[in-house]
C-alpha positions as CSV (number, residue, x, y, z in Angstrom):
1,X,0.0,0.0,0.0
2,X,-0.7,1.3,-1.7
3,X,0.0,0.6,0.3
4,X,0.9,2.7,-1.4
5,X,-0.2,2.0,-0.5
6,X,-2.6,0.1,-2.5
7,X,-4.2,-2.6,-0.4
8,X,-7.8,-3.7,-0.6
9,X,-10.3,-5.6,1.4
10,X,-9.3,-9.1,0.5
11,X,-6.5,-11.6,1.3
12,X,-5.0,-12.2,-2.1
13,X,-3.1,-15.2,-3.5
14,X,0.7,-15.0,-3.7
15,X,0.5,-14.0,-7.4
16,X,-1.8,-11.1,-6.5
17,X,0.5,-10.1,-3.6
18,X,3.4,-9.9,-6.0
19,X,1.5,-7.8,-8.6
20,X,0.2,-5.3,-6.0
21,X,3.6,-5.0,-4.3
22,X,5.1,-3.0,-7.2
23,X,2.8,-0.1,-7.0
24,X,2.3,-0.2,-3.3
25,X,5.9,-0.4,-2.1
26,X,5.9,-4.2,-1.7
27,X,8.1,-7.0,-3.0
28,X,9.0,-6.6,-6.6
29,X,10.9,-8.4,-9.3
30,X,14.5,-7.6,-10.3
31,X,15.0,-4.5,-12.3
32,X,16.6,-6.3,-15.2
33,X,13.6,-8.3,-16.2
34,X,10.6,-6.8,-18.0
35,X,7.2,-8.1,-16.9
36,X,4.4,-9.2,-19.1
37,X,1.4,-6.9,-19.6
38,X,-1.5,-7.8,-17.3
39,X,-4.8,-7.9,-19.1
40,X,-7.2,-8.2,-16.2
41,X,-7.7,-6.6,-12.8
42,X,-7.1,-8.7,-9.7
43,X,-9.7,-9.6,-7.2
44,X,-8.1,-7.0,-5.0
45,X,-8.6,-4.1,-7.4
46,X,-12.2,-5.2,-8.0
47,X,-12.8,-5.2,-4.2
48,X,-11.3,-1.7,-4.0
49,X,-13.6,-0.5,-6.7
50,X,-16.6,-2.0,-4.9
51,X,-15.6,-0.1,-1.7
52,X,-15.3,3.1,-3.6
53,X,-18.7,2.6,-5.3
54,X,-20.4,1.8,-2.0
55,X,-19.0,4.9,-0.3
56,X,-20.0,7.1,-3.3
57,X,-23.5,5.7,-3.4
58,X,-23.9,6.3,0.3
59,X,-23.3,10.0,-0.1
60,X,-20.2,10.0,2.1
61,X,-17.8,11.1,-0.7
62,X,-17.6,14.8,-1.5
63,X,-17.7,16.1,-5.0
64,X,-14.1,17.3,-4.7
65,X,-12.8,13.8,-3.9
66,X,-14.8,12.3,-6.8
67,X,-13.4,15.0,-9.1
68,X,-9.9,14.2,-7.9
69,X,-10.2,10.6,-8.9
70,X,-11.6,11.6,-12.3
71,X,-8.9,14.1,-12.8
72,X,-6.2,11.5,-11.9
73,X,-7.5,9.1,-14.6
74,X,-7.4,11.9,-17.3
75,X,-4.0,13.2,-16.2
76,X,-2.5,9.8,-16.0
77,X,-3.3,9.1,-19.7
78,X,-2.2,12.7,-20.6
79,X,1.3,12.5,-19.1
80,X,1.6,8.9,-20.4
81,X,1.3,10.3,-23.9
82,X,3.1,13.6,-23.5
83,X,5.9,13.0,-20.9
84,X,6.4,9.4,-20.0
85,X,5.4,7.1,-22.9
86,X,6.2,3.3,-22.6
87,X,9.7,2.6,-23.6
88,X,8.7,-0.6,-25.5
89,X,5.7,-2.9,-26.1
90,X,6.7,-4.8,-22.9
91,X,6.1,-3.3,-19.4
92,X,9.0,-1.4,-17.9
93,X,11.1,-3.4,-15.4
94,X,10.1,-3.5,-11.8
95,X,12.0,-1.8,-9.0
96,X,12.8,-3.9,-6.0
97,X,13.7,-7.5,-5.3
98,X,11.0,-10.1,-5.5
99,X,11.6,-11.8,-2.2
100,X,12.0,-8.7,0.0
101,X,10.1,-9.7,3.1
102,X,10.5,-6.4,4.8
103,X,8.6,-4.6,2.0
104,X,6.0,-7.4,2.1
105,X,5.4,-6.8,5.8
106,X,5.3,-3.1,5.1
107,X,2.6,-3.3,2.5
108,X,0.5,-5.7,4.7
109,X,0.7,-3.3,7.6
110,X,-0.4,-0.5,5.2
111,X,-3.4,-2.6,4.2
112,X,-4.4,-3.2,7.8
113,X,-3.9,0.4,9.1
114,X,-5.1,2.1,5.9
115,X,-8.1,0.0,4.8
116,X,-9.1,-2.9,7.0
117,X,-9.3,-1.1,10.3
118,X,-10.9,2.1,8.9
119,X,-13.6,0.1,7.1
120,X,-14.3,-1.8,10.3
121,X,-14.5,1.6,12.1
122,X,-17.0,2.9,9.6
123,X,-19.2,-0.2,9.9
124,X,-19.2,0.1,13.7
125,X,-20.1,3.8,13.4
126,X,-23.2,2.8,11.5
127,X,-24.5,0.8,14.5
128,X,-23.4,3.4,17.1
129,X,-24.8,6.3,15.2
130,X,-21.4,8.1,14.9
131,X,-22.3,10.0,11.8
132,X,-19.4,12.5,12.2
133,X,-16.9,9.7,12.6
134,X,-18.1,8.0,9.5
135,X,-18.1,11.2,7.5
136,X,-14.5,12.0,8.6
137,X,-13.0,8.6,7.9
138,X,-14.8,7.9,4.6
139,X,-12.8,10.3,2.3
140,X,-9.5,8.6,3.3
141,X,-11.0,5.1,2.6
142,X,-12.5,6.2,-0.7
143,X,-9.3,7.7,-1.9
144,X,-7.1,4.7,-0.8
145,X,-9.6,2.3,-2.5
146,X,-9.4,4.4,-5.6
147,X,-5.6,4.4,-5.4
148,X,-5.6,0.6,-5.3
149,X,-7.8,0.4,-8.4
150,X,-5.7,3.0,-10.2
151,X,-2.6,1.1,-9.5
152,X,-4.2,-1.9,-11.1
153,X,-5.1,0.2,-14.1
154,X,-1.5,1.5,-14.4
155,X,-0.4,-2.2,-14.7
156,X,-3.1,-3.6,-16.9
157,X,-2.8,-0.6,-19.2
158,X,0.9,-1.2,-19.8
159,X,1.9,2.3,-18.6
160,X,5.5,3.2,-18.1
161,X,7.2,3.0,-14.7
162,X,7.0,6.7,-13.9
163,X,3.2,6.6,-14.4
164,X,3.0,3.6,-12.0
165,X,4.9,5.7,-9.5
166,X,2.8,8.7,-10.1
167,X,-0.3,7.0,-8.8
168,X,0.7,6.3,-5.2
169,X,2.6,9.7,-4.9
170,X,-0.4,11.6,-6.3
171,X,-3.0,9.9,-4.1
172,X,-0.8,9.8,-1.0
173,X,-0.3,13.5,-1.2
174,X,-4.0,14.1,-1.5
175,X,-4.9,11.7,1.4
176,X,-2.7,13.5,3.8
177,X,-5.2,16.4,3.8
178,X,-8.2,14.1,4.3
179,X,-6.4,12.4,7.2
180,X,-5.8,15.8,8.8
181,X,-9.5,16.6,8.6
182,X,-10.3,13.1,10.0
183,X,-7.9,13.8,13.0
184,X,-9.4,17.2,13.5
185,X,-12.9,15.8,13.6
186,X,-11.9,13.1,16.1
187,X,-10.3,15.6,18.4
188,X,-13.4,17.8,18.3
189,X,-15.8,15.0,19.1
190,X,-15.8,15.4,22.9
191,X,-19.0,17.3,23.1
192,X,-20.5,15.9,19.9
193,X,-24.0,14.3,19.9
194,X,-22.7,11.5,17.7
195,X,-19.4,10.8,19.4
196,X,-20.5,7.2,20.3
197,X,-19.0,5.3,23.1
198,X,-15.8,6.4,24.9
199,X,-14.0,3.4,23.5
200,X,-14.9,4.4,20.0
201,X,-13.7,7.9,20.7
202,X,-10.2,6.6,21.6
203,X,-10.1,4.1,18.8
204,X,-11.0,6.8,16.2
205,X,-8.3,9.1,17.5
206,X,-5.7,6.3,17.5
207,X,-6.6,5.3,13.9
208,X,-6.4,8.9,12.7
209,X,-3.1,9.5,14.4
210,X,-1.7,6.1,13.2
211,X,-2.7,6.8,9.6
212,X,-1.3,10.3,9.7
213,X,2.0,9.0,10.9
214,X,2.2,6.1,8.6
215,X,1.2,7.8,5.3
216,X,3.3,10.9,6.1
217,X,6.3,8.5,6.4
218,X,5.2,6.6,3.3
219,X,5.2,9.8,1.2
220,X,8.2,11.7,2.7
221,X,10.3,8.8,3.9
222,X,9.8,6.2,1.1
223,X,8.0,7.3,-2.1
224,X,9.7,10.6,-2.7
225,X,13.3,9.9,-1.5
226,X,13.5,6.1,-2.4
227,X,10.9,4.8,-4.8
228,X,10.6,7.8,-7.1
229,X,14.4,8.2,-7.8
230,X,14.9,4.5,-8.4
231,X,11.9,4.4,-10.8
232,X,13.2,7.3,-12.9
233,X,16.7,5.9,-12.9
234,X,15.4,2.6,-14.3
235,X,13.1,4.3,-16.8
236,X,15.8,6.7,-18.3
237,X,18.5,4.0,-18.3
238,X,16.2,1.8,-20.4
239,X,15.6,4.7,-22.8
240,X,19.4,5.1,-23.2
241,X,19.9,1.4,-23.8
């Protein structure tokens, strides 16, 4: 994850774990071998799409967030044509080693903290009547679900490596602001009519703080200083070769 973060709501098979790892900072194949183009979305990406559709249909997604997702699709195709076209008919080589267990654990942790627990928090809020908590957490879950789906699209569409990196960086940057709003809402829920039980109050705050810390590190400690430079280095080296 997406974990990039791009996790989803299912436990995937090893093959799906390998595919999702590339775009969500997980275990990836050696840089020297190109990968075959993927023609279909995995069950994970379809689950993510379902989560996004449900949240949109429930009215918990703002027009701004929906427009952001639509813009990301258009812009991804635009820069793929103008700035970073595929270097060949084959997919660009991947970035990290295939059997990197640390990155595998990292992306699993991103899935748990970024999607599984917030989704459970939203479902519990429905039963407890915590409308403000649901409304505050939903934008982050919607955008992360959209990120997982977009990462799948960047693979199945045979986009270049910079485009596949663009998706988690773009979405992670946007989600930082939604998490800030989520955290602000949780802190201000002390006197709220829909604050729910005291336990839920602390759980909501802990989730918001944990997501803020994790995704800030993911963006500023991994994607920008590590993943992004490696991806561009591989892309331009392949162009020169």
